[in-house]
N, C-alpha and C positions, 0 to 999 in steps of 0.2 A: 503493500499499500503505500499510496505516495504521502509524504508527511506535509502537514499543512504549508509547514516552511518553505518545502520546494514548490508548491501549486505556486505558492506566493511568489519566490522567485522567479518560477517561471512567466506569471502574469506582468511582473516589473521590466523582464527581460524581451517578451513581447510589444510591451508599452514602450521601451526604449526605442527597439527597431524600429517601431510604425511611427517616430517622433524624427528619429535619424533622415529614414526615408522621405521624409518631407522635403527635405531640400533636395532640388534637384539639381544635378551635375554641374559643374562650372563650364563656360565657355571655354574653348583652347584657341587662340589666334596664334598662327603660323610666323615665320620671320618674314615672310616674303607680303602679307596682310599687312603686317605692322609697321614695315619698311614703306611700305606704299601708301602709306596712309597718314603717318605721322612725321614732323618735321621740328625742328629744332625751334621755329617762330610759335609752334602751338605749345610748345613749353614754355617758353620764358614769363608770357605771363601770370601764368600758374605758380612758377616755381618763385617769381618775386613775389607774390603773394603770401606761399607759404615762407618765406624769410621774415616778412614784416610779421607774419602770426607767430613763428619762432620768437622773435623778440618780445611780444607780448605775454611770453609765457601760453600760447595756446596751441601748442605742437607736442606731443608725446613722441621723445625720439630717444629710444636706447640705446647705450653704446655700441657699435657695432660688435659681430662677433669674426672670428679670425681662423680659418682652420687651414693649417701650412700641411699641405701634402708634401712629405721628406722624398725625396730621388731613392728610389730601391729597385731593385732586379723586378719588382712586380706594379709598380705604380709612381708615379711624381716623374718629374718635379712640378709642384702646381701650388695655388695657394685659391681659396673659398670664402669670398667676404658675405656675412648675412647682416642686413639693414633692412628698416624698416620705419613705419611711423605713422600717427595719428595726426589730422591737423582738425582742430577740435570746431565741430559743424559741420562738415563735411559728412557726405553717407558712404564713403568707403575709407579702410584702412590697406595698406601696402606691407608686404614681407617680399622683399628681393634677394636672389644669391646671384652672386655673380665671381663665377669660376675664372682666375687667370693664372696668365704664366705658366702654362700647360707647353711650353715650348717645342717638346719632342712630336706633339700634335703637326706642325710644319711637315714632318718629314714623311708623316702617313697622308699629305694633301688635306689637313683638318684644321680650322683656326684653332690659335693659343687658348682660348677661352671659350666659355658660354653663360648662358645667365638667363633665368626664368622670374617673372614678376608673377605674384599671386596677388590678386586683389579681393578685395573679402567685403560684406556688407557690414555697415560702422550700424546695421539695424539690428540685423539678427544674427550674425558672426560668420552667416552661410559663405562659403569662396563663390565669388562670383566669375572671374575668368583666368587664365591662365594664359600667360603673354611669355612666348617661345622667344625671346626676344634678343639673344645672343650677344648680349652687353650693350644693343642698338638705344636702348631706352635708358639706360644707364649714360651711353655716351651723349643723348639728348639731354638728359638733365644736368650734366656736368657741364656741357656746353652751354644750356642756358643760366646757371650761375656765373659762367665765366663772361657773357653778355652783358650778365647785370651789374658784373665787377666793373667792366670797361664803361655803365653808362653812369655811374657813381664817382668813381674814381680817377678815370683819365683825365689831363691836363687838356683843358677848352680850348688854350692860348690859339689863338691863328697862326697855323701852320704844324702845331704839334699833332700830327697825323699819321703819322708811320710806325704801324704795329707788327712787332716780329714773331717770331714761333720759333721756339728752338724746341725741336722734335717735331716731325711732319707726317705724324700718322694718322690716326682716325678720331683721335679728341684733340690733335689740331686742325681737323677739318670742320668740326664742329664749334669750337671755340672762333674761329673765322666768320662760318655762318652766323654764330649768333652775335658776332660784333657789327656785321654787316647788317644786320635786324637793328642796331641802336643807332648805327652813324658809319658814314664812308670812310674808307681810308687806304692809305698806301699799304701793301704788304709786304715784309721781308721776311726770308724764309731760310733757317738754317737746319741741318742735319749730319750727322758724321758721315762719311762716306758708306755706300749703297743705304742710307735713310731716307731716300727717297721725294729729297726737297725740290729737286728739278720737277717730280710728277707734281708733286704738292700744289707748285706754284703756277703750274702750269693748267690744272685741275680749277684751284680756283680762280683762278684770273678768269676763263672760260665762263665758269658757273653765275659769280658774285657779278664779273664788269669789273672789277677793281686790278689796278697794276700791281702787280707780284714781281720782285727782285730778287735772285739766290744769293746767297754773298759765302764765304769760304771759311767762315767761323763766327764762334757765337760774341768774340770779342767785335769783328765788323759789324753783327746786326747789333749787337747793345748801342754800339756808336750811332748807329743810324734811326735806332727805335724810340717813339716815346711811350708806347707800351710794350712789353713784354710777354708773351706767353710763355710760361715751359710746360712739359708734358713730355717728359722723360721717364722709365723706371729704373734709372740706375741708384747710387750711393752715395755717388759725388758731386760735389756742386758744378753746375753748368755755366756760371756766369763769376764775373768780380765786381768787385766795388767799383776799382778804377775803371770799369769800362762804361759805366752808367750814367746818361744824362741827370743832372742832380734834379727834374722834374720826373725821372721814371716810374712808371705804373708796373710794377712785374706782379704777375695773375698766374700763383705757383698752382698746378695740380696735379704733379706726378708723385706726392709724398701719399700715400693711403696704408701707407704699414711701417713698424719701428724702422725698418733695414732701409729704407728711401730717403732722398734727400737729395733736393737739387739748388738750395738757396745757402749760400756760407752765413755763417753766425754773425758776421759782423755788418753785413747786407740787413740781415733781418734786425740786429740791435738799433743800426740805424735809422729804421725806416717808420713811419706810419704803419703799424702791424695791424691788418684785420682778418681775423678769424672767420669762417665761415660757423664754426660750433667750439668756442674754445676747449670745452672739455675732451674734444678730440683730437684737435693741433695738435693738443700737449701729451697725446698718446701717440698718434700715428703721423703728425702734420708738421711743418717746418718748424713750427714750436718748439717742439719735442727736443730738435739739434742743439737749438739757441740756450734752450735750459740747461739741456746736459752739457755745453761749452762754457755756461756761466755767464754769459752777456746779457741775458734775458730772464726774467721770473714771469709769470700770470698777470703780476700787476702791469706790467709793458704793454699787456693787450691795448691796444685804442678802442677796440669795438667789436663785436662782432658785426657781419655783414649788415644783418637784419636790423639793427639798431639804427642802423644808415637810410636803409631801406624807409623803414619806419618814423624818419626824420626824429629821432632821439639826439642824433648826433649828426654834424655835418660832414659832408666827404672828404672830398680835398679841398685844402684853404691853402690855394699859391702854388709856388714852386717847389714842392717838398716829395722826397721819394716815399712812396707809397708799397707796399707788400699786402696782395689779399693771396690768403692760404685757404686753399680749398680741397678737403679731405671728403669730400661729398655725404651729405647728411640724409637721415633718414626724412626730412622734411620734403625733399627733393622727391625721394622716391614716390612719397605718399603724393605728392601733385602730380608726377608724371604719372603715374598709376591712373589716377581721380580720371587725368584727361585720356590716356588710352581708354579707360572703359567708356566714359561719357560718348566719345567716335565714333570706336569701335563695335561697340554693342549693339550701335543703331545700325551696322550694313547688314 
């Protein structure tokens, strides 16, 4: 005979099964659908609003999770970054996994990384959409932040319209597209041999209708540029203080884990330093290296970018050196996730 407790357990299990089955399967969007329907222009307004909400304490952004995949006979090398966030009052929240630095994939004819966004209902918690974006949406929200930094921190003195790109891969392209959404510029490109600077310059010139020049060194680029975007994966600085114009704006997005570094500690210390999220740049951004070198503390942070977007602090004030440290926040992921769901769910 089945006990009363067992019968109760069965009824509870059936009740839970019925409840869980009430959620429909999430929609799945493939890479081609995403890339055909989303652009960095779609992302800028929503990401800018998310930064403003972040400054007002209206975004829940946990610290990112990092899984390192060491190189062994059976795996790696590679990294997985897990981020997410919720902008209070919006109908969705997002969790994102970005897989990067799987460099052995290139020999197999595969990309060196991938990624998915999971957009969920903030009303009932149901997963709504799975976006097989292969880092495309991550790149869009990164580029959007770079465009916003260009909007608020570049010198607007007439003639100060040269924008340099150190590193000429996918991130450089979305940075160029985002900057062009804000204001026209003259492009300058540099990458080490084999880094694709010529191809990048030709492609961006044709796409954006703006002039691009390729130079032979990072020093030459810095000397010719009023704004400098750095997006490299290395652990050594890519520029020096003596190479910079006094009013240079550096928008750095290459450092997103503790092993990476693009900007020298003395440049960071001399600058008006702006973070995307200080608690994060202390751990994985350029600020981490300056603090470790003893040239800066958290008190030396001028502002988080959202504070400037929200009007709490001014952006550029005259001819000053500015560094904007972009590590990528869950607020951006939440913003681009909402935009993607709003746009693609209607297809």
